C-alpha positions in Angstrom: 0.0 0.0 0.0 1.3 3.5 -0.9 0.2 6.0 1.7 1.3 9.0 -0.4 1.9 9.4 -4.1 5.3 8.5 -5.8 5.7 12.2 -6.7 5.4 13.3 -3.1 7.7 10.5 -1.9 10.3 11.7 -4.5 9.8 15.3 -3.3 10.3 14.2 0.3 13.5 12.4 -0.5 14.9 15.2 -2.7 14.4 17.7 0.2 15.9 15.5 2.9 19.5 14.8 3.6 21.3 12.9 0.8 21.9 9.2 1.1 25.6 8.5 1.9 27.5 6.8 -0.9 28.3 3.7 1.1 24.6 3.2 1.8 23.8 3.7 -1.9 26.2 0.9 -2.6 24.7 -1.3 0.1 21.2 -0.6 -1.3 22.3 -1.5 -4.9 24.0 -4.7 -3.9 21.0 -5.7 -1.7 18.7 -5.3 -4.6 21.0 -7.2 -6.9 21.8 -10.2 -4.7 19.6 -10.6 -1.7 16.0 -11.9 -1.4 13.2 -9.5 -0.3 15.1 -6.2 -0.9 11.9 -4.3 0.2 13.0 -5.1 3.7 15.7 -2.5 3.4 15.1 0.7 5.3 16.0 2.8 2.3 17.0 6.4 1.8 14.3 8.4 3.6 13.6 6.1 6.5 17.4 5.7 6.9 17.8 9.4 7.2 15.0 9.5 9.8 16.8 6.8 11.8 20.1 8.7 11.5 18.5 11.9 12.7 16.8 10.3 15.7 20.1 8.7 16.7 22.0 11.9 16.3 19.4 13.7 18.5 19.6 11.0 21.2 23.4 10.6 20.9 23.2 7.1 22.4 26.0 5.1 24.0 24.2 1.8 23.5 21.9 0.8 20.6 20.1 -2.6 20.2 18.7 -3.6 16.9 16.5 -6.6 16.5 16.6 -7.7 12.9 19.7 -6.8 10.9 18.9 -7.8 7.4 21.8 -6.4 5.3 22.9 -3.8 7.8 21.5 -0.6 6.3 19.5 0.5 9.4 22.4 -0.4 11.7 24.7 1.9 9.8 22.2 4.7 9.8 21.8 4.5 13.6 25.5 4.2 14.2 25.9 7.7 12.8 24.6 9.0 16.1 26.7 6.8 18.4 29.0 8.4 21.0 32.7 7.8 20.3 32.8 5.0 22.8 29.3 3.7 22.0 28.2 0.3 20.8 25.5 -1.0 18.5 24.4 -4.6 19.0 22.4 -6.1 16.2 20.7 -9.5 16.2 19.6 -11.7 13.3 18.9 -15.3 12.6 20.1 -15.4 9.0 23.6 -16.9 9.0 24.0 -16.3 5.2 24.0 -12.5 5.7 26.6 -12.2 8.4 29.6 -11.8 6.1 27.6 -9.4 3.9 26.8 -7.2 6.9 30.3 -7.3 8.2 31.8 -6.2 4.9 29.8 -3.0 4.9 30.2 -2.5 8.6 34.0 -2.6 8.2 33.8 -0.2 5.2 32.1 2.4 7.4 33.7 4.3 10.2 31.8 2.2 12.8 33.0 -1.3 12.2 34.6 -1.6 15.7 31.5 -0.3 17.3 29.0 -2.7 15.7 28.6 -6.1 17.2 26.7 -8.9 15.4 24.7 -11.6 17.2 23.5 -14.6 15.4 20.5 -16.5 16.8 17.1 -16.1 18.4 16.6 -12.6 19.9 14.4 -14.0 22.6 17.4 -16.0 23.9 20.0 -13.3 23.2 18.4 -10.2 24.7 18.3 -11.5 28.3 22.1 -12.0 28.2 22.9 -8.3 27.8 24.1 -6.8 31.0 23.9 -3.2 29.8 21.0 -0.9 29.3 20.2 0.7 26.0 19.4 4.3 24.8 17.8 3.2 21.5 16.1 -0.1 20.5 15.0 -0.7 17.0 12.6 -3.6 16.5 12.4 -4.8 12.9 12.1 -8.6 13.0 9.4 -11.3 13.0 6.1 -9.5 13.7 4.7 -12.3 15.9 7.2 -11.5 18.6 7.1 -7.7 18.6 5.2 -7.7 22.0 7.6 -10.3 23.4 10.5 -8.1 22.4 8.9 -5.1 24.0 8.5 -6.9 27.3 12.1 -8.1 27.2 13.7 -4.8 26.4 11.6 -2.3 28.4 13.5 -2.9 31.6 16.8 -2.7 29.7 15.9 0.7 28.3 17.2 3.8 30.0 14.8 6.4 31.2 14.2 8.7 28.2 15.3 5.9 25.9 13.7 5.3 22.6 12.0 2.3 21.1 11.7 2.4 17.3 9.3 -0.1 15.8 9.1 -0.7 12.0 6.2 -2.0 9.8 3.5 -1.0 12.3 1.0 -0.2 9.6 1.7 -3.5 7.9 0.7 -2.4 4.3 -2.6 -1.1 5.7 -3.7 -4.5 6.9 -4.2 -3.0 10.4 -7.4 -1.5 9.1 -8.8 -4.6 7.4 -11.0 -7.3 8.9 -8.7 -9.8 10.6 -8.4 -13.2 8.9 -8.1 -16.1 11.3 -4.8 -17.3 9.7 -3.1 -13.9 9.6 -0.9 -14.2 12.6 1.4 -11.3 11.7 -1.4 -8.7 11.3 -3.0 -9.9 14.6 0.4 -9.5 16.3 1.0 -6.0 14.9 -2.5 -4.8 15.9 -1.9 -6.2 19.5 1.5 -4.6 19.6 0.2 -1.1 18.5 -2.4 -1.4 21.3 0.3 -2.4 23.8 2.4 0.7 22.9 -0.7 3.0 23.2 -1.8 1.6 26.5 1.4 0.9 28.4 2.0 3.7 30.9 5.8 3.2 30.8 6.1 4.8 27.4 4.7 7.7 25.4 4.2 6.8 21.7 3.8 8.5 18.3 3.0 6.5 15.2 4.4 8.0 12.0 3.2 7.1 8.5 6.8 6.7 7.2 7.1 3.9 4.6 5.2 0.9 6.3 4.7 2.7 9.6 7.3 3.7 12.1 6.5 4.1 15.8 8.6 6.2 18.2 8.1 5.3 21.8 9.9 7.1 24.6 10.4 5.5 28.1 9.1 7.9 30.8 
């Protein structure tokens, strides 16, 4: 579903910060070689993630769902000099691809990859985070929230992707549509949970910004 016209999308991109050359390369190679390239954050959302990270100036970032590393590199732009970004994914085949681009950037030493189930990995972290970006399997969005909320510093930010789910959040729910059901429940959770204040933005497929009180 397109929420705004292609012409307006182009205007928005053309009047936002330029996409860095390395991320242009990453986007091209993702589209050429990797399945489901629409999972890539892309130019405009990437600049939004970068801007949010620069405003927060985090020491620790957690990303749930790495894909080819585009969003991680965007958020790394706002890291403190001694900061760390930890990113989790289940796809072993993409680890070397991600690392190649991480090492081409100026943030290679600050980005730490974790391979496996995020539900198992998240409880192992001993540090608290300033930004958490959730962009993985939709069925577990609420589970991820419950795992990370106590690991988020006061004033910390949770960014949640795909929360409009191609507009399916407005459609009658099919019994077999587990992902849409999970996203609808997650959006309600963010709205109702007193520990966070939330704004849902119609950026690409929906991006929620939730701030821990």
